[in-house]
PDB file of N, CA, C and O in Angstrom:
ATOM      1  N   MET A   1      96.336 131.362 247.765  1.00  0.00           N
ATOM      2  CA  MET A   1      96.745 131.188 246.390  1.00  0.00           C
ATOM      3  C   MET A   1      96.621 129.716 246.030  1.00  0.00           C
ATOM      4  O   MET A   1      96.991 128.849 246.821  1.00  0.00           O
ATOM      5  N   LYS A   2      96.109 129.434 244.859  1.00  0.00           N
ATOM      6  CA  LYS A   2      95.973 128.066 244.374  1.00  0.00           C
ATOM      7  C   LYS A   2      97.214 127.693 243.584  1.00  0.00           C
ATOM      8  O   LYS A   2      97.496 128.285 242.543  1.00  0.00           O
ATOM      9  N   TYR A   3      97.954 126.714 244.077  1.00  0.00           N
ATOM     10  CA  TYR A   3      99.165 126.272 243.387  1.00  0.00           C
ATOM     11  C   TYR A   3      98.848 125.239 242.315  1.00  0.00           C
ATOM     12  O   TYR A   3      99.601 125.092 241.352  1.00  0.00           O
ATOM     13  N   SER A   4      97.756 124.534 242.471  1.00  0.00           N
ATOM     14  CA  SER A   4      97.433 123.450 241.545  1.00  0.00           C
ATOM     15  C   SER A   4      96.621 123.907 240.338  1.00  0.00           C
ATOM     16  O   SER A   4      96.096 123.063 239.612  1.00  0.00           O
ATOM     17  N   ASN A   5      96.497 125.218 240.095  1.00  0.00           N
ATOM     18  CA  ASN A   5      95.677 125.688 238.978  1.00  0.00           C
ATOM     19  C   ASN A   5      96.375 125.568 237.629  1.00  0.00           C
ATOM     20  O   ASN A   5      95.757 125.832 236.598  1.00  0.00           O
ATOM     21  N   GLY A   6      97.647 125.178 237.611  1.00  0.00           N
ATOM     22  CA  GLY A   6      98.337 124.956 236.342  1.00  0.00           C
ATOM     23  C   GLY A   6      99.537 125.840 236.118  1.00  0.00           C
ATOM     24  O   GLY A   6     100.408 125.496 235.319  1.00  0.00           O
ATOM     25  N   ASN A   7      99.614 126.975 236.800  1.00  0.00           N
ATOM     26  CA  ASN A   7     100.767 127.856 236.631  1.00  0.00           C
ATOM     27  C   ASN A   7     102.012 127.310 237.318  1.00  0.00           C
ATOM     28  O   ASN A   7     103.104 127.346 236.751  1.00  0.00           O
ATOM     29  N   PHE A   8     101.851 126.806 238.533  1.00  0.00           N
ATOM     30  CA  PHE A   8     102.976 126.280 239.297  1.00  0.00           C
ATOM     31  C   PHE A   8     103.221 124.830 238.918  1.00  0.00           C
ATOM     32  O   PHE A   8     102.280 124.055 238.749  1.00  0.00           O
ATOM     33  N   LYS A   9     104.506 124.463 238.784  1.00  0.00           N
ATOM     34  CA  LYS A   9     104.883 123.082 238.491  1.00  0.00           C
ATOM     35  C   LYS A   9     105.372 122.434 239.786  1.00  0.00           C
ATOM     36  O   LYS A   9     105.941 123.116 240.638  1.00  0.00           O
ATOM     37  N   PRO A  10     105.156 121.123 239.945  1.00  0.00           N
ATOM     38  CA  PRO A  10     105.614 120.439 241.162  1.00  0.00           C
ATOM     39  C   PRO A  10     107.135 120.519 241.310  1.00  0.00           C
ATOM     40  O   PRO A  10     107.868 120.676 240.334  1.00  0.00           O
ATOM     41  N   ILE A  11     107.581 120.407 242.556  1.00  0.00           N
ATOM     42  CA  ILE A  11     109.015 120.493 242.829  1.00  0.00           C
ATOM     43  C   ILE A  11     109.731 119.232 242.355  1.00  0.00           C
ATOM     44  O   ILE A  11     109.098 118.210 242.091  1.00  0.00           O
ATOM     45  N   ILE A  12     111.055 119.315 242.250  1.00  0.00           N
ATOM     46  CA  ILE A  12     111.867 118.152 241.904  1.00  0.00           C
ATOM     47  C   ILE A  12     112.550 117.656 243.172  1.00  0.00           C
ATOM     48  O   ILE A  12     112.413 118.269 244.230  1.00  0.00           O
ATOM     49  N   ASP A  13     113.284 116.551 243.076  1.00  0.00           N
ATOM     50  CA  ASP A  13     113.880 115.944 244.264  1.00  0.00           C
ATOM     51  C   ASP A  13     114.932 116.827 244.928  1.00  0.00           C
ATOM     52  O   ASP A  13     115.170 116.687 246.128  1.00  0.00           O
ATOM     53  N   LYS A  14     115.563 117.724 244.192  1.00  0.00           N
ATOM     54  CA  LYS A  14     116.570 118.616 244.777  1.00  0.00           C
ATOM     55  C   LYS A  14     115.936 119.663 245.688  1.00  0.00           C
ATOM     56  O   LYS A  14     116.628 120.263 246.511  1.00  0.00           O
ATOM     57  N   CYS A  15     114.642 119.889 245.554  1.00  0.00           N
ATOM     58  CA  CYS A  15     113.940 120.889 246.367  1.00  0.00           C
ATOM     59  C   CYS A  15     113.520 120.352 247.731  1.00  0.00           C
ATOM     60  O   CYS A  15     113.114 121.129 248.595  1.00  0.00           O
ATOM     61  N   GLU A  16     113.607 119.046 247.942  1.00  0.00           N
ATOM     62  CA  GLU A  16     113.184 118.457 249.210  1.00  0.00           C
ATOM     63  C   GLU A  16     114.004 119.036 250.356  1.00  0.00           C
ATOM     64  O   GLU A  16     115.232 119.075 250.288  1.00  0.00           O
ATOM     65  N   GLY A  17     113.334 119.478 251.393  1.00  0.00           N
ATOM     66  CA  GLY A  17     113.993 120.044 252.556  1.00  0.00           C
ATOM     67  C   GLY A  17     114.007 121.557 252.570  1.00  0.00           C
ATOM     68  O   GLY A  17     114.396 122.160 253.570  1.00  0.00           O
ATOM     69  N   CYS A  18     113.594 122.176 251.494  1.00  0.00           N
ATOM     70  CA  CYS A  18     113.579 123.634 251.412  1.00  0.00           C
ATOM     71  C   CYS A  18     112.395 124.176 252.218  1.00  0.00           C
ATOM     72  O   CYS A  18     111.339 123.547 252.284  1.00  0.00           O
ATOM     73  N   GLU A  19     112.583 125.332 252.820  1.00  0.00           N
ATOM     74  CA  GLU A  19     111.515 125.939 253.624  1.00  0.00           C
ATOM     75  C   GLU A  19     110.424 126.562 252.761  1.00  0.00           C
ATOM     76  O   GLU A  19     109.354 126.890 253.274  1.00  0.00           O
ATOM     77  N   ARG A  20     110.666 126.731 251.481  1.00  0.00           N
ATOM     78  CA  ARG A  20     109.703 127.384 250.591  1.00  0.00           C
ATOM     79  C   ARG A  20     108.730 126.398 249.929  1.00  0.00           C
ATOM     80  O   ARG A  20     107.917 126.798 249.097  1.00  0.00           O
ATOM     81  N   VAL A  21     108.810 125.129 250.291  1.00  0.00           N
ATOM     82  CA  VAL A  21     107.938 124.113 249.702  1.00  0.00           C
ATOM     83  C   VAL A  21     106.586 124.134 250.402  1.00  0.00           C
ATOM     84  O   VAL A  21     106.506 124.153 251.630  1.00  0.00           O
ATOM     85  N   VAL A  22     105.524 124.131 249.599  1.00  0.00           N
ATOM     86  CA  VAL A  22     104.152 124.126 250.106  1.00  0.00           C
ATOM     87  C   VAL A  22     103.459 122.894 249.539  1.00  0.00           C
ATOM     88  O   VAL A  22     103.613 122.576 248.360  1.00  0.00           O
ATOM     89  N   GLU A  23     102.701 122.207 250.375  1.00  0.00           N
ATOM     90  CA  GLU A  23     101.975 121.032 249.899  1.00  0.00           C
ATOM     91  C   GLU A  23     100.503 121.387 249.736  1.00  0.00           C
ATOM     92  O   GLU A  23      99.870 121.938 250.637  1.00  0.00           O
ATOM     93  N   GLU A  24      99.978 121.056 248.562  1.00  0.00           N
ATOM     94  CA  GLU A  24      98.569 121.311 248.281  1.00  0.00           C
ATOM     95  C   GLU A  24      98.017 120.153 247.465  1.00  0.00           C
ATOM     96  O   GLU A  24      98.569 119.794 246.424  1.00  0.00           O
ATOM     97  N   SER A  25      96.952 119.586 247.932  1.00  0.00           N
ATOM     98  CA  SER A  25      96.249 118.461 247.292  1.00  0.00           C
ATOM     99  C   SER A  25      97.199 117.337 246.887  1.00  0.00           C
ATOM    100  O   SER A  25      97.128 116.817 245.774  1.00  0.00           O
ATOM    101  N   GLY A  26      98.093 116.970 247.815  1.00  0.00           N
ATOM    102  CA  GLY A  26      98.974 115.829 247.591  1.00  0.00           C
ATOM    103  C   GLY A  26     100.236 116.129 246.802  1.00  0.00           C
ATOM    104  O   GLY A  26     101.125 115.280 246.748  1.00  0.00           O
ATOM    105  N   GLU A  27     100.352 117.277 246.198  1.00  0.00           N
ATOM    106  CA  GLU A  27     101.541 117.666 245.426  1.00  0.00           C
ATOM    107  C   GLU A  27     102.302 118.737 246.197  1.00  0.00           C
ATOM    108  O   GLU A  27     101.716 119.490 246.975  1.00  0.00           O
ATOM    109  N   LYS A  28     103.607 118.798 245.977  1.00  0.00           N
ATOM    110  CA  LYS A  28     104.437 119.816 246.616  1.00  0.00           C
ATOM    111  C   LYS A  28     104.850 120.839 245.571  1.00  0.00           C
ATOM    112  O   LYS A  28     105.270 120.485 244.470  1.00  0.00           O
ATOM    113  N   TYR A  29     104.724 122.117 245.932  1.00  0.00           N
ATOM    114  CA  TYR A  29     105.034 123.223 245.022  1.00  0.00           C
ATOM    115  C   TYR A  29     105.974 124.200 245.717  1.00  0.00           C
ATOM    116  O   TYR A  29     105.994 124.301 246.944  1.00  0.00           O
ATOM    117  N   CYS A  30     106.751 124.916 244.911  1.00  0.00           N
ATOM    118  CA  CYS A  30     107.594 125.994 245.426  1.00  0.00           C
ATOM    119  C   CYS A  30     106.736 127.250 245.486  1.00  0.00           C
ATOM    120  O   CYS A  30     106.111 127.625 244.493  1.00  0.00           O
ATOM    121  N   LYS A  31     106.703 127.901 246.647  1.00  0.00           N
ATOM    122  CA  LYS A  31     105.854 129.086 246.764  1.00  0.00           C
ATOM    123  C   LYS A  31     106.523 130.337 246.213  1.00  0.00           C
ATOM    124  O   LYS A  31     105.902 131.399 246.178  1.00  0.00           O
ATOM    125  N   THR A  32     107.781 130.234 245.780  1.00  0.00           N
ATOM    126  CA  THR A  32     108.505 131.391 245.271  1.00  0.00           C
ATOM    127  C   THR A  32     108.631 131.406 243.757  1.00  0.00           C
ATOM    128  O   THR A  32     108.601 132.473 243.144  1.00  0.00           O
ATOM    129  N   PHE A  33     108.773 130.234 243.144  1.00  0.00           N
ATOM    130  CA  PHE A  33     109.067 130.182 241.716  1.00  0.00           C
ATOM    131  C   PHE A  33     108.106 129.230 241.013  1.00  0.00           C
ATOM    132  O   PHE A  33     107.759 128.184 241.561  1.00  0.00           O
ATOM    133  N   LEU A  34     107.676 129.583 239.804  1.00  0.00           N
ATOM    134  CA  LEU A  34     106.707 128.773 239.062  1.00  0.00           C
ATOM    135  C   LEU A  34     107.277 127.439 238.604  1.00  0.00           C
ATOM    136  O   LEU A  34     106.612 126.409 238.716  1.00  0.00           O
ATOM    137  N   ASN A  35     108.506 127.450 238.087  1.00  0.00           N
ATOM    138  CA  ASN A  35     109.113 126.241 237.539  1.00  0.00           C
ATOM    139  C   ASN A  35     110.420 125.951 238.278  1.00  0.00           C
ATOM    140  O   ASN A  35     111.474 126.441 237.873  1.00  0.00           O
ATOM    141  N   PRO A  36     110.369 125.165 239.351  1.00  0.00           N
ATOM    142  CA  PRO A  36     111.573 124.911 240.142  1.00  0.00           C
ATOM    143  C   PRO A  36     112.664 124.178 239.363  1.00  0.00           C
ATOM    144  O   PRO A  36     113.847 124.369 239.643  1.00  0.00           O
ATOM    145  N   GLU A  37     112.295 123.361 238.412  1.00  0.00           N
ATOM    146  CA  GLU A  37     113.288 122.607 237.641  1.00  0.00           C
ATOM    147  C   GLU A  37     114.226 123.546 236.881  1.00  0.00           C
ATOM    148  O   GLU A  37     115.410 123.247 236.729  1.00  0.00           O
ATOM    149  N   ALA A  38     113.711 124.665 236.408  1.00  0.00           N
ATOM    150  CA  ALA A  38     114.525 125.625 235.663  1.00  0.00           C
ATOM    151  C   ALA A  38     115.571 126.280 236.563  1.00  0.00           C
ATOM    152  O   ALA A  38     116.653 126.623 236.088  1.00  0.00           O
ATOM    153  N   LYS A  39     115.275 126.459 237.844  1.00  0.00           N
ATOM    154  CA  LYS A  39     116.231 127.071 238.761  1.00  0.00           C
ATOM    155  C   LYS A  39     117.418 126.158 239.040  1.00  0.00           C
ATOM    156  O   LYS A  39     118.513 126.643 239.326  1.00  0.00           O
ATOM    157  N   TRP A  40     117.218 124.843 238.961  1.00  0.00           N
ATOM    158  CA  TRP A  40     118.283 123.888 239.243  1.00  0.00           C
ATOM    159  C   TRP A  40     119.064 123.502 237.991  1.00  0.00           C
ATOM    160  O   TRP A  40     120.055 122.778 238.093  1.00  0.00           O
ATOM    161  N   ARG A  41     118.654 123.956 236.834  1.00  0.00           N
ATOM    162  CA  ARG A  41     119.301 123.573 235.581  1.00  0.00           C
ATOM    163  C   ARG A  41     120.750 124.063 235.510  1.00  0.00           C
ATOM    164  O   ARG A  41     121.629 123.335 235.050  1.00  0.00           O
ATOM    165  N   ILE A  42     120.995 125.280 235.959  1.00  0.00           N
ATOM    166  CA  ILE A  42     122.337 125.872 235.876  1.00  0.00           C
ATOM    167  C   ILE A  42     123.223 125.410 237.032  1.00  0.00           C
ATOM    168  O   ILE A  42     124.429 125.233 236.857  1.00  0.00           O
ATOM    169  N   GLY A  43     122.652 125.222 238.167  1.00  0.00           N
ATOM    170  CA  GLY A  43     123.414 124.846 239.363  1.00  0.00           C
ATOM    171  C   GLY A  43     122.477 124.832 240.545  1.00  0.00           C
ATOM    172  O   GLY A  43     121.394 124.249 240.487  1.00  0.00           O
ATOM    173  N   ILE A  44     122.892 125.471 241.613  1.00  0.00           N
ATOM    174  CA  ILE A  44     122.051 125.520 242.805  1.00  0.00           C
ATOM    175  C   ILE A  44     120.994 126.616 242.649  1.00  0.00           C
ATOM    176  O   ILE A  44     121.261 127.677 242.085  1.00  0.00           O
ATOM    177  N   CYS A  45     119.821 126.346 243.145  1.00  0.00           N
ATOM    178  CA  CYS A  45     118.725 127.320 243.101  1.00  0.00           C
ATOM    179  C   CYS A  45     119.044 128.466 244.061  1.00  0.00           C
ATOM    180  O   CYS A  45     119.421 128.224 245.208  1.00  0.00           O
ATOM    181  N   ASN A  46     118.898 129.694 243.610  1.00  0.00           N
ATOM    182  CA  ASN A  46     119.209 130.831 244.479  1.00  0.00           C
ATOM    183  C   ASN A  46     118.144 131.059 245.550  1.00  0.00           C
ATOM    184  O   ASN A  46     118.364 131.852 246.466  1.00  0.00           O
ATOM    185  N   PHE A  47     117.004 130.389 245.461  1.00  0.00           N
ATOM    186  CA  PHE A  47     115.978 130.482 246.493  1.00  0.00           C
ATOM    187  C   PHE A  47     116.106 129.371 247.537  1.00  0.00           C
ATOM    188  O   PHE A  47     115.384 129.391 248.534  1.00  0.00           O
ATOM    189  N   ALA A  48     116.997 128.408 247.336  1.00  0.00           N
ATOM    190  CA  ALA A  48     117.111 127.244 248.215  1.00  0.00           C
ATOM    191  C   ALA A  48     117.543 127.665 249.615  1.00  0.00           C
ATOM    192  O   ALA A  48     118.525 128.388 249.783  1.00  0.00           O
ATOM    193  N   THR A  49     116.800 127.205 250.613  1.00  0.00           N
ATOM    194  CA  THR A  49     117.145 127.516 251.998  1.00  0.00           C
ATOM    195  C   THR A  49     117.871 126.352 252.651  1.00  0.00           C
ATOM    196  O   THR A  49     118.417 126.506 253.743  1.00  0.00           O
ATOM    197  N   HIS A  50     117.890 125.200 252.012  1.00  0.00           N
ATOM    198  CA  HIS A  50     118.494 124.011 252.595  1.00  0.00           C
ATOM    199  C   HIS A  50     119.904 123.741 252.082  1.00  0.00           C
ATOM    200  O   HIS A  50     120.571 122.843 252.596  1.00  0.00           O
ATOM    201  N   GLN A  51     120.378 124.483 251.091  1.00  0.00           N
ATOM    202  CA  GLN A  51     121.731 124.322 250.561  1.00  0.00           C
ATOM    203  C   GLN A  51     122.362 125.687 250.371  1.00  0.00           C
ATOM    204  O   GLN A  51     121.697 126.657 250.009  1.00  0.00           O
ATOM    205  N   LYS A  52     123.639 125.739 250.619  1.00  0.00           N
ATOM    206  CA  LYS A  52     124.386 126.979 250.424  1.00  0.00           C
ATOM    207  C   LYS A  52     125.419 126.745 249.328  1.00  0.00           C
ATOM    208  O   LYS A  52     126.009 125.666 249.256  1.00  0.00           O
ATOM    209  N   PRO A  53     125.643 127.730 248.485  1.00  0.00           N
ATOM    210  CA  PRO A  53     126.648 127.560 247.432  1.00  0.00           C
ATOM    211  C   PRO A  53     128.055 127.508 248.019  1.00  0.00           C
ATOM    212  O   PRO A  53     128.358 128.176 249.008  1.00  0.00           O
ATOM    213  N   GLU A  54     128.902 126.704 247.390  1.00  0.00           N
ATOM    214  CA  GLU A  54     130.295 126.622 247.827  1.00  0.00           C
ATOM    215  C   GLU A  54     131.057 127.799 247.233  1.00  0.00           C
ATOM    216  O   GLU A  54     131.074 128.000 246.018  1.00  0.00           O
ATOM    217  N   ILE A  55     131.672 128.553 248.091  1.00  0.00           N
ATOM    218  CA  ILE A  55     132.426 129.720 247.648  1.00  0.00           C
ATOM    219  C   ILE A  55     133.906 129.382 247.751  1.00  0.00           C
ATOM    220  O   ILE A  55     134.421 129.119 248.838  1.00  0.00           O
ATOM    221  N   SER A  56     134.571 129.392 246.627  1.00  0.00           N
ATOM    222  CA  SER A  56     135.999 129.096 246.635  1.00  0.00           C
ATOM    223  C   SER A  56     136.776 130.408 246.608  1.00  0.00           C
ATOM    224  O   SER A  56     136.541 131.275 245.766  1.00  0.00           O
ATOM    225  N   THR A  57     137.688 130.528 247.532  1.00  0.00           N
ATOM    226  CA  THR A  57     138.492 131.739 247.598  1.00  0.00           C
ATOM    227  C   THR A  57     139.859 131.448 247.005  1.00  0.00           C
ATOM    228  O   THR A  57     140.502 130.462 247.365  1.00  0.00           O
ATOM    229  N   ALA A  58     140.291 132.282 246.120  1.00  0.00           N
ATOM    230  CA  ALA A  58     141.597 132.124 245.500  1.00  0.00           C
ATOM    231  C   ALA A  58     142.627 132.876 246.333  1.00  0.00           C
ATOM    232  O   ALA A  58     142.428 134.030 246.712  1.00  0.00           O
ATOM    233  N   ARG A  59     143.714 132.200 246.603  1.00  0.00           N
ATOM    234  CA  ARG A  59     144.776 132.849 247.365  1.00  0.00           C
ATOM    235  C   ARG A  59     145.524 133.808 246.461  1.00  0.00           C
ATOM    236  O   ARG A  59     145.768 133.521 245.289  1.00  0.00           O
ATOM    237  N   ALA A  60     145.874 134.924 247.010  1.00  0.00           N
ATOM    238  CA  ALA A  60     146.599 135.936 246.244  1.00  0.00           C
ATOM    239  C   ALA A  60     148.040 135.474 246.050  1.00  0.00           C
ATOM    240  O   ALA A  60     148.683 134.994 246.983  1.00  0.00           O
ATOM    241  N   ARG A  61     148.526 135.624 244.843  1.00  0.00           N
ATOM    242  CA  ARG A  61     149.907 135.255 244.563  1.00  0.00           C
ATOM    243  C   ARG A  61     150.820 136.364 245.073  1.00  0.00           C
ATOM    244  O   ARG A  61     150.579 137.551 244.852  1.00  0.00           O
ATOM    245  N   ILE A  62     151.857 135.945 245.750  1.00  0.00           N
ATOM    246  CA  ILE A  62     152.804 136.903 246.302  1.00  0.00           C
ATOM    247  C   ILE A  62     154.091 136.824 245.491  1.00  0.00           C
ATOM    248  O   ILE A  62     154.643 135.747 245.264  1.00  0.00           O
ATOM    249  N   ASN A  63     154.542 137.967 245.071  1.00  0.00           N
ATOM    250  CA  ASN A  63     155.793 138.039 244.338  1.00  0.00           C
ATOM    251  C   ASN A  63     156.931 137.725 245.311  1.00  0.00           C
ATOM    252  O   ASN A  63     157.052 138.400 246.334  1.00  0.00           O
ATOM    253  N   PRO A  64     157.776 136.713 245.025  1.00  0.00           N
ATOM    254  CA  PRO A  64     158.831 136.339 245.971  1.00  0.00           C
ATOM    255  C   PRO A  64     159.860 137.454 246.208  1.00  0.00           C
ATOM    256  O   PRO A  64     160.421 137.550 247.300  1.00  0.00           O
ATOM    257  N   LEU A  65     160.107 138.282 245.212  1.00  0.00           N
ATOM    258  CA  LEU A  65     161.056 139.383 245.400  1.00  0.00           C
ATOM    259  C   LEU A  65     160.517 140.411 246.388  1.00  0.00           C
ATOM    260  O   LEU A  65     161.245 140.897 247.254  1.00  0.00           O
ATOM    261  N   LYS A  66     159.233 140.737 246.248  1.00  0.00           N
ATOM    262  CA  LYS A  66     158.623 141.690 247.174  1.00  0.00           C
ATOM    263  C   LYS A  66     158.556 141.110 248.581  1.00  0.00           C
ATOM    264  O   LYS A  66     158.753 141.831 249.559  1.00  0.00           O
ATOM    265  N   ALA A  67     158.281 139.819 248.689  1.00  0.00           N
ATOM    266  CA  ALA A  67     158.219 139.179 249.999  1.00  0.00           C
ATOM    267  C   ALA A  67     159.580 139.215 250.675  1.00  0.00           C
ATOM    268  O   ALA A  67     159.661 139.429 251.885  1.00  0.00           O
ATOM    269  N   ALA A  68     160.643 139.011 249.920  1.00  0.00           N
ATOM    270  CA  ALA A  68     161.994 139.047 250.482  1.00  0.00           C
ATOM    271  C   ALA A  68     162.341 140.460 250.955  1.00  0.00           C
ATOM    272  O   ALA A  68     162.965 140.632 252.002  1.00  0.00           O
ATOM    273  N   LYS A  69     161.936 141.460 250.186  1.00  0.00           N
ATOM    274  CA  LYS A  69     162.207 142.848 250.583  1.00  0.00           C
ATOM    275  C   LYS A  69     161.448 143.206 251.863  1.00  0.00           C
ATOM    276  O   LYS A  69     161.991 143.874 252.743  1.00  0.00           O
ATOM    277  N   ARG A  70     160.213 142.766 251.964  1.00  0.00           N
ATOM    278  CA  ARG A  70     159.419 143.050 253.161  1.00  0.00           C
ATOM    279  C   ARG A  70     160.028 142.372 254.382  1.00  0.00           C
ATOM    280  O   ARG A  70     160.070 142.950 255.468  1.00  0.00           O
ATOM    281  N   ALA A  71     160.494 141.150 254.196  1.00  0.00           N
ATOM    282  CA  ALA A  71     161.073 140.405 255.312  1.00  0.00           C
ATOM    283  C   ALA A  71     162.382 141.032 255.771  1.00  0.00           C
ATOM    284  O   ALA A  71     162.690 141.015 256.963  1.00  0.00           O
ATOM    285  N   SER A  72     163.154 141.585 254.841  1.00  0.00           N
ATOM    286  CA  SER A  72     164.445 142.173 255.210  1.00  0.00           C
ATOM    287  C   SER A  72     164.281 143.506 255.939  1.00  0.00           C
ATOM    288  O   SER A  72     165.182 143.917 256.670  1.00  0.00           O
ATOM    289  N   LYS A  73     163.157 144.182 255.758  1.00  0.00           N
ATOM    290  CA  LYS A  73     162.920 145.469 256.416  1.00  0.00           C
ATOM    291  C   LYS A  73     162.656 145.312 257.904  1.00  0.00           C
ATOM    292  O   LYS A  73     162.877 146.251 258.670  1.00  0.00           O
ATOM    293  N   LYS A  74     162.198 144.169 258.320  1.00  0.00           N
ATOM    294  CA  LYS A  74     161.823 143.961 259.728  1.00  0.00           C
ATOM    295  C   LYS A  74     162.994 143.726 260.615  1.00  0.00           C
ATOM    296  O   LYS A  74     162.828 143.537 261.820  1.00  0.00           O
TER     297      LYS A  74
END
């Protein structure tokens, strides 16, 4: 596949280190997506192999009355 024919756009600096980067005629292109800059506009690229999204887990709120009842049963 020819990446330099005009359909594919060169990668941006956030794409460096990704396994999907292909170099052709001195330019680096993403072999998965035509416009890599658009994937990074919202946040992390979902095709990125070099970065993982941070997943924040919310702790469940415990009702103190229910917790006291559970503790008293033991």
